[in-house]
N, C-alpha and C positions, 0 to 999 in steps of 0.2 A: 534561189539557186544555191546549191551546195558548192562553195568555193574550195572545198577541201579535196575534191575527188579526182583531180587531174594532174597530180604530180607537179612537175616543174611549171606547168601552165597555171596551176593554182598559186604558185609563188608570184608569177607575173600579175595575176589577178589581185593579189594582196597589195602589191606596189601600186597598181592602177587605182585601187580604191583609196589608198592613202593619198594619191595624187589628186583624186576628186576633191577631197577636203581642202587640200592646199590651193587648188586652182579656183575654187568657187566660194570660199569664205575668206574674209579678211577681218582685221580688228579695227573697229571704228572708235569714235569718241566714247569716253568712260569705259574703255576696254570691252565694249559689246561686240559680239560677232555680227557681221553684216554681209550682205551679198557683195561679191567681188565684181569688178568690171567685166571679167570673163563670163560670169553667170548672167549678167544683163544681156549679153550678146547671144545667148543660147536661144534656139527656137523652143516653142512650148513643149514639144514632146521630150526634148533633151532636158529641159528644166524639170519636167515631171520625174524622169529617171534619176537625175542628180539629187532631187529633193528627197526621194525615197532612200538613197544611200546615206545622205546626211542625217535623215531621221533615224536610221539604224545606229549610226555612230553616237548621236545624242542620247538615244535610249540606253546604250551601253554605259555612258557616263552617268546618266540618271540612276540606273540600277545599282551601280557601284557606290556612288556617293551618298544616295539617299535611302536605298533599300538594303544596304549591306549584302549585295549580290555580286560577288566577284566574277562569277561564270555565267555567260549568256551566249546561247548557241542557237543557230537558226533551225527551226523545225524541219527544214528540208533534208537534214541529214537522216531523218527518220521517215522519209517520204515513202519508202517501200512498205513500211509497216502501216502508216496512216492513210496514205493516198489522199483523196480529197472528197470522198463520198461517205455518206451516212445512210441510215435506214430511210430517211425522208428524201434522199437524193443528193445532189452535188452540194457541198458546203465547203467554204474556205476555212482552212485551219489558221490559227494565229501564226505570227512570224517567229517568235522567240521563246525559248525555254531556258529559264534561269535556275540556278541553285545558289542558295544563300550560304553564308559562312556558318550558319547554324544547322544546315542540312535540309532546309525547306525548299520545296519546288515553287517556282513562280511562272506564270504565263504572261507574256507581254505581246500585244499587237502594236506594231510601230508603223505609223503612217507619216508620210512627208508631203508637204504641199509648198508650192513656189510662192504662194501669196497668203491671204488671210485664212483663218480657220473656217472651213465650210460648215454650215449648220448640219447638225446630226452626224458629223463624221466620227466624233467620239462614241456615239451610240452604236454606229456600225462596228467600230472596233470592239466594243463591249460584247456584241453578239458573237464575234469571232473567238473571243477568249472563252466563251461558254461551250465551245464545241469539243473541248477536252475535259473529260470527267476526272481522270486520275492518271498519275505518272508513277509507274512501278508500284501500283496498288495504293498510293497515297493521294489524298485530295490536295490540290495546289493551295499553298498558303496565301497567295495573292494572285489576282487576275488584274492586269493593268492594260487599259486602252490609252495609247499615247499618240499625239500628233505634234510633229515638228513643223513649224510654218513660219512665215514672215509677216510682220506688221510693218508695211513700208519696206525699209531696208533691213530692219533688225530681226534677228533670229529669236523665235519664241517656242516654248514647249508647254503643252497642256496635257494633263493626264487625269484619268478617273479609275477607280478600282471597284468594278461591279462584283457582285457575289453570285455564286451558284452556277450550275451548268444546265444545258437543255436536256430534255428527256432522253434523246438518243445520242448523247455525247459519246465520244470515242475514248478508249483507254490506250495509253502508251506504255508498252512493256519495255522498261529500261532499268538500269541499275546505276548507282553513283559511279562505279568503276567504268562502265561502258561510256557514260556521259563524259567523264573527264578524259578518257582515251580519245574520244571524238573531238573534244574541245582543244586539246593541246597538239593534235595530230599535225596541223600545218606548220606551226612554229617548230616542232621537233623535226619535221622533214626539212625545213629550211636550214636548220643548224646542222643536222646529221649528214646532209649531202654536200656541205661546203667544208671549209676549213675554219671552224670557229676558234675564238680565243676567249680567255678568261679575264674577268675584271671584277674585283670586289664581290666574289661569290656568284657571278653571273656568267653564263655561257652566251657569247655574242657572235654575230656576223654583221659586217659592215658592207654597204653598197657605196663605195667611195665616190662614184660618179654622181650619185643621187644625194649624198650628204645624209644618209639614213642608216641607222643601225637597228637590228632586231635581235632580241635576246630573251633569255629565260633564266630564272633563278636556277643555279646549277643543281641544287637538291631536287627540284622538280624535274629538270632535264634527265637526271640520273634515274629518278623514280619511274619516269615514263619509259626509259630504255629498258628497265628491268620489269616493267608492268607492275610496279609496286604502288598502284594508285591510291590505296587506302591511306598511305602516308602523306598525301598531298593536302595541305591546309592553306587557308587564306593568309596572305602576307600583311603584317601590320604596317603602320606608318614608318617610313624610313627617314633617318637623318640624312642631310646632304652628303655627308662623308660615306654613307652606306650605299650610294648610288653607283652604277657603273661609270667608268671613266674612258672616254674616247676624245682625243684632241679636237677641240672646236665644236663639240656637241654637248647639248643638254638633254637629260633623260627624264622620262616619266616612267615610273614603275607602278602598274596596277596592283590591286590586292590579289589578282590572279597570278602574280609573279612574272608577268610578261613585261619586258622592258622595250621601250621605243626611244631611240636617240635621234635628235635632229640637229643639223648644223645651224649655227647662228645666221648664216647667209639665208637659209630658208626662212627662219623666223623673221628676219628683217623684210624679206620679200612679202611675207604674210601681212606685215604691218603697212606695206607700201601700196595703198589702194587708190 
């Protein structure tokens, strides 16, 4: 589903998906992520949906930390162009399209399971990554099949990188500027439709009742407003003093320049499992 396409309701969806992570994962021994008590009480269909959303989140962290891919966007934003059919009939497209800080495209199929890794699931993901032949006329640099799953209580992540595409694979016509415009659209909408404030070079908006702050590097926020997207670059590692400051909150800033702040109260609840 494209979570960007419904204005203010998209903002609520963003908060909801963040809440999914906070409600269903907690930190166990040796700082490992484990299922929360709330997750254990879900019915099987709910666990399936939640596991998929957790998988998307873990895939984002994986792509940024290990593949140097700051930007990862759901293929559904291009659904009008791609659809789900090919010359041989109906075929599922992969979940995510990424762009590395070096300008390469990657394709990532992200699956989530509430229990152990099912046999052949990585292979099914590999097949989905091969349904896209080219992005903007360029062959993807990487195709990743990934599964986020649990062994007992602990969260695990498995991945593989198949090569090649199928004979009747689809081409996606897009440009780096269009991609970045779609990528930052929701964060820009949140900030531009509220009364944001500045802190250490970031434009921010806080949800005081939730203990959460969302923000963006001001240079990227301004570039988006002017549609000067060629100037957007990945953000390097930041010293602690370079992070935004909001009383009682700690921040994470991704290499995409998006900042997320969370109150200590929420962090403590995350550890109280």
